[in-house]
C-alpha positions in Angstrom: 0.1 0.0 0.1 1.0 3.4 -0.8 2.2 5.3 2.7 2.2 8.7 1.1 -1.6 8.4 1.1 -3.1 10.9 3.6 -4.9 8.7 6.0 -8.7 8.8 6.3 -10.3 9.8 9.8 -13.3 8.2 10.5 -15.0 9.2 13.9 -12.2 8.7 16.4 -10.4 6.2 14.3 -7.5 6.4 11.7 -7.6 4.4 8.7 -4.4 4.0 6.5 -0.9 2.2 6.6 1.1 1.5 9.5 -2.5 1.7 11.2 -4.5 -1.1 12.8 -7.0 -2.7 10.6 -10.4 -1.3 10.7 -12.5 -4.2 11.1 -16.0 -4.0 10.2 -18.8 -6.2 11.4 -21.3 -6.0 8.8 -24.9 -6.6 10.4 -26.5 -5.6 7.2 -29.6 -7.0 7.1 -28.9 -9.9 9.3 -31.5 -8.3 12.0 -34.2 -9.5 10.0 -36.0 -6.4 10.3 -36.1 -6.7 14.3 -34.4 -3.6 16.1 -33.8 -5.8 19.4 -31.9 -8.2 17.1 -30.1 -5.3 15.7 -29.0 -3.9 19.2 -28.1 -7.4 20.3 -25.6 -7.8 17.5 -24.2 -4.7 18.2 -23.1 -6.1 21.7 -21.8 -9.1 19.8 -19.7 -7.2 17.8 -18.4 -5.4 20.6 -17.6 -8.7 22.2 -16.2 -10.0 19.0 -13.3 -7.2 19.0 -14.8 -5.2 15.9 -14.1 -1.5 15.4 -17.2 -1.0 13.7 -20.6 -2.0 13.2 -22.3 -1.6 9.7 -26.0 -1.8 8.9 -28.0 -1.2 5.5 -30.6 2.0 5.4 -33.2 1.5 2.6 -36.7 1.6 1.5 -37.4 -1.5 -0.1 -39.7 0.4 -2.8 -36.6 2.7 -3.6 -34.3 -0.3 -4.1 -36.2 -2.8 -6.4 -39.2 -2.9 -8.8 -42.3 -5.2 -8.1 -41.2 -7.4 -11.1 -37.5 -7.9 -9.7 -36.5 -11.3 -9.1 -34.5 -12.6 -6.5 -30.9 -13.1 -7.3 -29.9 -16.7 -7.9 -28.1 -16.7 -4.3 -31.1 -15.1 -2.5 -33.4 -17.9 -4.0 -31.0 -20.4 -2.4 -30.2 -18.7 1.0 -33.8 -17.7 1.5 -35.1 -21.1 0.2 -37.6 -19.4 -1.9 -38.3 -17.7 -5.0 -40.6 -14.7 -4.9 -39.7 -11.0 -5.3 -36.7 -9.0 -4.1 -39.3 -6.3 -3.2 -41.2 -8.7 -0.8 -37.8 -10.2 0.8 -36.4 -6.4 1.2 -39.6 -5.3 3.1 -39.1 -7.8 5.8 -35.6 -6.5 6.3 -36.0 -2.8 6.8 -35.3 -1.2 9.9 -37.9 1.4 10.9 -36.3 4.8 11.1 -37.0 5.5 15.0 -34.7 2.1 15.6 -31.8 4.3 14.4 -31.2 6.7 17.5 -31.2 3.5 19.7 -28.6 1.7 17.5 -26.2 4.7 17.2 -26.5 5.3 21.1 -25.7 1.6 21.6 -22.6 1.9 19.1 -21.6 4.6 21.0 -21.8 3.0 24.3 -20.0 -0.1 23.0 -17.1 2.0 21.8 -17.9 1.1 18.2 -18.1 3.2 15.3 -21.8 3.0 13.2 -21.8 2.9 9.5 -24.9 2.0 7.3 -25.0 1.6 3.5 -27.6 4.1 1.7 -29.2 2.9 -1.2 -30.8 6.0 -2.3 -30.3 9.9 -2.0 -33.0 9.9 0.7 -31.1 7.3 2.5 -28.0 9.2 2.6 -29.7 12.5 3.8 -31.3 10.2 6.7 -27.7 9.0 7.7 -26.4 12.5 7.3 -28.9 13.8 9.7 -28.1 11.2 12.4 -24.8 12.3 12.4 -23.1 9.3 10.5 -19.5 9.5 10.6 -19.0 7.9 7.2 -20.9 6.0 4.3 -20.3 2.6 3.1 -21.4 2.3 -0.6 -22.5 -1.0 -1.9 -21.0 -2.7 -5.2 -24.0 -2.5 -7.1 -24.0 1.2 -6.5 -20.6 1.8 -8.1 -21.9 2.7 -11.5 -24.3 5.0 -10.4 -22.3 8.2 -10.5 -24.7 10.7 -9.7 -25.7 8.8 -6.5 -21.7 8.6 -5.4 -21.7 12.3 -6.1 -24.7 13.0 -3.8 -23.0 10.9 -1.0 -19.6 12.6 -1.8 -21.0 16.0 -1.2 -21.6 15.2 2.5 -18.0 15.8 3.1 -17.5 12.5 4.9 -15.3 9.4 4.2 -16.6 6.9 1.6 -15.9 3.1 1.8 -16.7 1.8 -1.4 -17.3 -1.9 -2.4 -16.0 -2.9 -5.8 -17.8 -6.1 -6.7 -18.9 -6.8 -10.0 -16.7 -4.1 -11.3 -14.0 -3.6 -13.9 -10.8 -1.4 -13.1 -12.2 1.3 -15.4 -15.7 1.3 -13.8 -13.7 1.6 -10.4 -11.5 4.1 -11.9 -14.4 6.1 -13.1 -16.3 5.9 -9.7 -13.3 7.3 -7.9 -13.1 10.3 -10.3 -16.8 11.0 -9.6 -16.0 11.3 -5.8 -13.1 13.1 -6.2 -14.7 15.4 -8.8 -16.8 16.8 -6.1 -13.8 17.2 -3.7 -13.9 14.4 -1.6 -10.6 12.6 -1.4 -11.4 10.4 1.6 -11.9 7.2 -0.1 -11.3 3.6 1.0 -11.8 1.1 -1.9 -12.9 -2.7 -0.7 -11.8 -5.4 -2.8 -15.3 -7.8 -3.1 -16.8 -10.6 -4.8 -20.8 -10.1 -4.8 -21.6 -13.6 -4.2 -23.2 -15.1 -0.9 -21.4 -17.1 0.2 -18.8 -16.7 -2.2 -15.8 -19.1 -3.0 -12.6 -18.3 -2.0 -11.4 -19.2 -5.6 -13.2 -15.6 -6.7 -11.8 -13.6 -3.8 -8.8 -12.3 -6.2 -7.0 -10.7 -3.2 -4.1 -9.4 -5.6 -6.6 -7.1 -7.0 -6.1 -5.2 -3.6 -2.8 -4.1 -4.8 -3.7 -3.5 -8.2 -6.6 -1.2 -6.8 -4.1 0.8 -4.6 -1.6 1.2 -7.4 -4.1 2.0 -10.1 -6.5 4.4 -8.3 -4.1 5.9 -5.7 -6.4 5.3 -2.9 -6.8 3.1 0.4 -7.7 -0.4 -0.3 -9.5 -2.9 2.0 -11.2 -6.1 1.6 -15.0 -6.9 2.0 -15.5 -10.8 2.8 -18.3 -13.2 1.6 -16.7 -16.5 2.0 -17.4 -19.0 4.7 -13.9 -18.8 6.3 -11.4 -16.5 7.8 -8.5 -17.4 5.5 -9.3 -14.5 3.0 -9.6 -11.8 5.7 -6.3 -13.0 7.2 -4.4 -12.9 3.8 -6.0 -9.6 2.8 -4.3 -8.3 6.1 -1.0 -9.6 5.0 -1.7 -7.9 1.7 -2.2 -4.3 3.6 -5.6 -4.1 3.4 -6.5 -1.2 5.8 -10.0 -2.2 6.3 -11.7 -5.6 6.5 -15.4 -6.1 6.5 -17.1 -9.5 7.3 -20.7 -10.4 7.7 -21.9 -11.2 11.5 -24.8 -13.2 12.3 -26.3 -14.5 15.7 -27.1 -17.7 13.9 -26.2 -18.8 10.2 -29.1 -21.3 10.1 -31.5 -18.2 10.5 -33.9 -17.3 7.6 -32.5 -14.6 5.5 -30.5 -13.8 2.4 -26.9 -13.5 4.0 -26.9 -15.4 7.3 -25.1 -18.1 5.2 -22.3 -16.0 3.9 -21.7 -14.6 7.8 -19.8 -15.6 10.6 -21.2 -16.6 13.9 -19.7 -14.7 16.9 -17.2 -17.4 17.6 -15.9 -17.4 14.1 -15.7 -13.5 14.1 -13.8 -13.2 17.2 -11.1 -15.9 15.8 -11.2 -13.9 12.7 -10.4 -10.9 14.6 -7.8 -12.6 16.7 -6.1 -13.9 13.7 -5.7 -10.5 11.6 -4.4 -8.8 15.0 -1.8 -11.6 14.9 -1.0 -10.9 11.2 -0.5 -7.3 12.2 2.2 -8.1 14.7 3.5 -10.5 12.6 4.1 -8.0 9.7 6.5 -6.1 12.0 8.6 -3.1 10.8 9.9 -4.2 7.5 13.7 -3.4 8.8 15.8 -6.7 8.8 17.2 -6.7 12.3 17.4 -9.4 15.0 14.3 -9.4 17.4 14.7 -9.0 21.0 14.2 -12.7 21.6 16.8 -13.4 18.8 19.4 -11.2 20.4 19.2 -13.4 23.5 19.4 -16.5 21.7 22.4 -15.6 19.1 25.3 -16.1 21.5 23.9 -19.8 22.0 23.2 -20.6 18.3 25.9 -18.9 16.3 29.5 -20.7 16.5 32.9 -19.8 16.8 36.2 -20.7 15.5 37.8 -23.7 17.6 40.7 -26.0 17.2 39.6 -29.1 15.3 42.3 -31.2 16.6 45.4 -30.5 19.1 47.5 -27.4 17.6 51.1 -27.2 18.9 52.8 -23.9 19.4 54.5 -22.7 16.3 52.1 -24.1 14.1 50.7 -22.0 10.9 46.9 -22.5 11.0 45.4 -23.9 8.1 41.6 -24.8 7.3 41.7 -28.4 8.0 43.0 -27.5 11.7 39.8 -25.6 12.5 36.2 -26.0 13.1 33.2 -23.8 13.9 31.2 -24.9 16.9 28.6 -23.0 19.6 28.6 -21.1 21.4 29.6 -17.6 19.9 31.8 -16.5 22.6 35.2 -16.6 20.5 36.0 -15.4 17.0 33.1 -15.2 14.5 33.6 -17.6 11.6 33.4 -14.5 9.4 36.9 -13.6 10.5 38.1 -17.0 9.2 40.4 -15.4 6.7 42.1 -13.5 9.4 42.9 -16.5 11.2 44.2 -18.8 8.5 47.9 -18.0 7.8 48.8 -17.2 11.4 51.0 -18.9 13.8 49.8 -19.9 17.2 51.7 -18.8 20.2 50.7 -21.8 22.4 49.5 -25.4 22.5 45.7 -25.6 21.8 43.5 -28.5 23.0 40.8 -30.0 20.5 37.5 -27.8 20.9 39.4 -24.9 22.4 38.3 -21.5 21.1 40.8 -19.8 19.2 41.9 -16.1 20.9 43.4 -13.2 19.2 45.9 -13.6 21.8 46.7 -17.0 20.5 47.6 -15.9 17.4 51.0 -14.0 15.7 51.2 -12.7 12.1 
């Protein structure tokens, strides 16, 4: 990732290289339209170690026509055909639930985010004081919508599922064109659940290099592997769906992590962060302690009598590293020993004369 990019400030968090990965628990519509379940999931996200809880804010009638059929994955995960409109109506959160959700997020120390699906939704979230916006993959080609959201002057996390690189570039230009530079792109596969074979995590670096933007990863697989790999590749944000129970009815539960799985994913990502280190090649503190015991010194392979000229066949390298380092072998060979040396005895500079 480009360390010269300015960080993105989102509420009290900072997103960017050399910062902790910003982990988003995507509740989405996994509350099944129940505000109490939404509040419960906020607390579960806190316990699981997330930084943020994200919802979806929409009016079903502004999202889909009456004739819109469910996507193939939705027919599978909801175990029925029918229309998207009917499905979405059951997944809406009432407007009066949001103040309670925001307060719950604040009390839990979590950032509140939501995905608007229309200008009206974005305006509603702005009125609530949402600190940023997450824009779904499907809206990446809706440039006028992106411009409307961007004019709010708040950071935008933009999923890039289903998009080509040129479409992503056009979307970024639209956002920047109205003066908003606070963009985080999310590599994403728009299928629920998606296969790890489709994750294409190398696109994280492609997006960062091509669009000169921060890049994260929005995961829809059923394992933590892609999230862990994304962290190693430099993703600054990781988003993964969270559900109370993967067997609940609804379109996204099957692609979600249960509380224990999400907690394990967070712990693994944090381990990756620690493992990445500073990038400077130098011994760790633990290695410095071990070094004298693991490296070797120049010792006498056999008994060497005083006056003998030292040749390589008279020497060996053995632990510990409390004598002359093997790297100085050329300086030792060709000297003459001043005193008798027994086998396995360390060669000291005082034992040699030139």
